[in-house]
N, C-alpha and C positions, 0 to 999 in steps of 0.2 A: 666305444669304436664307434667309429663315424654314422649318418645316415645312411652316403652313397658304400662306405661298407655294409651295412646292415644291409643294403638292397642289394647289391651284386650278390651276398652269401646265399641271400635269399634263394634269389634266382638258380647258385649256383644246389643250393638244395632241394627246391619247392619245385623248380618251373614243371619239372613231366607232372608232379600231381595236378601242380593248379590248370598245367593245359588240359591235360586227363578229365579233370572234374566239367570244365568248361565245354569241353566236346562231346563228355556225353546229354548237354542239356539244347548244344545248340546245331548236333552230328554237322557242323558244316567245320572243317579244318582249319579253314580263310579268317572265318572270324569271329571262332575261339581266338584262334591265334594272335589276334588283333584286341582280342579286350582283356587274355591274357597281360598283352604287353603294355596295355592300358591301364592295367590293375598298377601294374610296378611304376609306369609313372607318374602313378598317382601317390605312389609309395613316397616316394624320394616329399614331393609335398606337405603329406598329411602327418609323416613320421616326423618332422623334423621339426613340424606343431605337435604334435602329440607324444610324444617317441613313443621310438620302437615296443609293438605290440608282443606281448607272452606268445604267443603261436602265429608269429610272420604266417607260413604255410594258412593255415584257415583262413585269414583276414586279407588275402590275395586274392584267393577261390573264389573265396564270400563277393571280394566286389568286382572279378573278374565274368561271375555269376548273372550280378544284377547288372554290368557295362551291357552283357546278353541279351537279358530278358530288356532290357532299352531298348537295346537297337529291333529289338525282333518286335514287341511293339512300336515303337515306331515307324517302324520302314514296311510291315504288314508285314513281314518274314517268316511268320511262320505259317501262314496260310502254304507257305511255297517250298516250306523243309516237311511238311507233315509229311507226304508221300515218300519222305526218306527215313522216316524215324522206324527203328525197330524197337516196339514197344515190349520191353519185359511183361507174359502174362504176371500174374498178379502171386500167382506161388513158385514163380522163377526168383531163387536168391539172389543177388544185387552180386555180380563181378567180388570178389576181394580183394581182388585191387589194378583202380582203376585205370593203371600206367599200362599194366599185361595187359588190358583192353585193345591200348591205343596200339602195343605195340604191334597183334593181329592184327590188327585196324591196315596199319602201316604195309607190314608183309605179308597182306594180302594176295593169291596166286594169280590176280590181274595186270600185277605191276610187276616190272621185270624189277630180278635179284638185286641187281644196280641200284635200284631205283628205292625197294623196299627199306635197300639199309642207307642207304642217302635220307630217305624220309623218317625214320627211324632217331637217326642222329641229329635231326634238323630241329623236329615234337619234341622225341622222347627225353632228347637229354641236354635238348637247347643247345648248341654248337651254330656256330653262327657258319655262314656260307663259305665262308674262308677256309673256320675249320673242316666243315665238309667237303670242299674241295683237296684241301692236302692231303686227306686221309684216302682218298682217290688218289692221288695223282693225277688232278685234274687242275683246268682252268677255273677261276670261280664262276665268274660267266658260261659257263661248261653246265656247272653241279646248279648254280642259279635256276639255270633253263630244267635241266632234269628233275627238280626240285618239285617248281611251276608244273610241268605236266604228268603227276606221279600226283597233286593234290585233284587236280582236278579230272585223273581217271575215280579215281576214290566217290569224286561227286559224281559220275556220269557212272559210274558203274554203281552205283548207288551200297557202297560195303559199309553194312551194319558193325557198328561200331557195339563189340561182342568176344568175346572168348569164348573161340568154336566151339561145334558140341562134342564130344566126348571122340566118337568117331571120323570126325575130321580134323581132329589136334595134329593124327600121325602124321598127314599129307600136307599141312601147314607146318614143323614144325625144324622144320630143314631151313628153311629162313629164317625164322628168330632165331633161332641158334647164332648164324651168320652175325643177324643184327645183335644178340650179347657177347659177343668173339670182338668185332669191333669197337662194339661202346667199350668194350674193356681196356682193347689195346689204345684207342683215343684217350684214357683217361689214366692210363697204366705210364704212357709218355706223352703227352701231350704235343699237338702238332707242335699249338704254339702259344708263345707265355712265359712269361717268368720262373713259374714254376715245373718243373720234373714231369710232376703228378699231377692231377683233378680227381683227386679222390673220391669228389661228388661221383663221379660218371664210374669207377673204379668198385666200389659201394650200391650204387644202380647195379651195373653190370651183377655184379656177385647177387645183391638180392634178388634178379630174375631170373637168373642159375636157379638159385633155391627155389621159387616157385614154377619153375618148370620142371624142373625134381618132382619140387609136393605131386606136380599135375598129370607127370609121366615117369614114375617110380623106375617101371619095369623095363624103358629106353635107354638103350646103354650109348646113343647118343648123347643123350642132357646127361648121363650120369659122366660123361670122357669129360664132354666142358663142365659141368661147374668141376671136376678133382682139377687140370689145364689152369682156369682160374683160379681158384686156394692155392696150390702148388707154388704159382710165380709171383701172386701178392702176399707170400710168409714171408718174399724178401724186400716189402718195401722200406722198413725202418733202417734199410741197411744202404739204400741205394746215393744215400747222395749223405755229406758228413755235417756234423755241426751249425757251419758255418753257410751250408745249402749247397756245395762242390760233389760234381758228380762222383760216383765211386764205383770202378768196375766189379765186372758177380767176383774177375778175380785176385779183386780187394779189399771185397766186404767181411765182414764182422760175424761169420756163419750162428757162432751163440749167440748171436741176435733173433736169428734167423728166426718165424714163427715154426716154435714145430708143434703144436697142438696142430694148428692148419697145417700143418705136413701131414701129418699120420689122417688127420679126415683127407687129405686129396688123395695119397697114398691107397686111403680104404677106397673110395670111391672109384680110384682111376682100378682095382684089382676086380670089385663089382663090376666093375663094365666087362672087363675084360677077358671077362668069364661068361658073361650071357651071348659074347659076339666076340666072332675076329676083329680083331683092328681096323677101329676107324680111321679119319683123321684125325679126329680129337683126341682120339685116344692113345695116337702117336703121338701128338704133341704133350702130352699127357705125360708120356712115357719118358719123352728128350727131359722134360720139368720136374719130373722124378727121380730122374738120374743124376742133374743137380741137386735138385734140394736134398738128396741122401746122401752127397757124397763130402766127406769128412774134409773134406777140402781140394783147394782148385788144381793141386800138383795129384791129388789121387781122382778125379775127374776123368771117368770114363771113355774117352773119344772114340776109341773106339768101337762101342757101343749106340754113339753118339750117331758116328758116319752111317753105320750099319739102320738106328731109327731115322734117319733122315733118307737114304735111297727108300723105306718102304714105302714115307710120308710120297716121295715124289710118285709111287709108281700110285696112290690110293688119290692125291692132289698133286696134279704140277703143276707145278706155279715159279714164276722168276725168283718172288723175295724164298722160298727155300730151295730153291738151286743156292743163290745167296749166301742165309744161310747154314747151306751143304759145305758149303768150300771153304768158313768163315772155321768151321769144324775138321777139315780135311787140314788146316792148316796151324789147326793146335794142335793134330794128330802128328803129322808130320812134316811140320816146319813153316815156318814165312814163306818161302818155295813156292813149297808146293801150293800153299795158301793163294800166291800171285797166279800157279799157274791157272788154280782151278777158278782164280776170279774173272780169267780174259776172256775168258766165250761171253761173260754175259758185263761185258765193257760195250756192245752192239744192242741190246737189249733195250728195245724200245719206253719197255714199262719201267724200266730201272734210269734211264731217263736224269729225272727229276730225282731219284731216292737218294738221300745222302750218305747214307749208311755202306751203302758203291763204294764211293769214294775214299768213307774212314775207313773200312775196311783194308782197301787200297796201305791206304795211308799205312796206318799200323805193318799191315807186313814192310812196306819199302822200310819205315824205322828200324823195326829189327834187325832188317838186314844191312843199315845203316848206307839206304840210299836216301841221301839225304835229302841232297833238290828235288829227286821225284815225290818223294814224299812230303814237305811241304807243298809241294804245286798239289798234292791227293788233299794234302787238307784245307785248304784254300778252295779247292771246287766243295768239301767234304760244306765248310763252313757257308758258301756258296745256295745250298739249300739245305739248310738248317735255319729254322724259325723258333724254335725251341732256345728261350738265352742258357738255360745249364746246360747242354750240348755244347751252343758260340761256346760259352765257357771256358770249358773241354777241350775242346778243338783249338779255340784263338791259344791255348794252354802251349798244347803238342806242337803248334805251327811254333810260334813262339822256340820253344829248345830248338825244336829240327833245327830254324836257322839260324841257330846260333852254333852250331855245327857245321 
């Protein structure tokens, strides 16, 4: 592995830990991010000379923290940031995971929900501003300004770097669950790049979900979210073929799905539903469970899935949920019904740059053998898609309908 590849791998795997450990020292997000970036830049030089260390994360964390200490000493920032420090009493144990502390900082109620999620994707997961903007369906400049405002708000509000005390956890957990879900979504299908999946983000989201479940074992929404992530991730090894080409759910080899993970997800979902009435993540997990337990694509209970989407729309109205429901209607009642269900969404502003709407229309039009409109829809989907695996799939479909 080249030095550049090793540094890139360390960024995917270790960024959150390096940044969180540095934030704990500085209590200054901008300074910590700058020092973490400096550590990665230094790695490119030092690892090329001395070799890649056995524990890249520990090496990067040490360099970032030393860099932060140098800056604090040289610029006398220590006196300025001391009032912002929330020092743990000697008897108070350190957090089990600094990443979780960083997530709770980013998800503080002083920030708007969108800022909470965006900041966590940027700082905890190391996504670029462009990737975060893509996840939110907004312009990169808009997202850059949003992240900057959120960081300033944290500094101004003197938000402490720690997991909230137990009596405050419940009121803070909703934002954190949204963050974990969006991190997982960004990893499950990467918004941009050469690979379909970013396994580091998926693993990070599931790890954070498990931490939250340990912290709040009686919270049904936490339990339901973890169930959802496990049920969806159980299909990970079948989503691309040996050549890296996209494999649709209908064509995946279900014998290769992770049955142990599916069983864990179903058990967690059952536990969550026994604790309370269905919630957003509970219903989404139920939809994933229907897919996971269907013995084949043909045996999928689309009637139940449409009904679950109806319930989800009442609990969590969203244009994306409406789109998914419309697709399910088309798979239950046929492509013409699917097109009719998609029609009201064509003027939905939130979906104007959402490639999956065009891709769904293209597929229904292809099934109806309306080759010209299908080609136009595939062209639109291609223009709105940045992931190279998805682009290759859409390009193949576009070429096939053009030949007909």
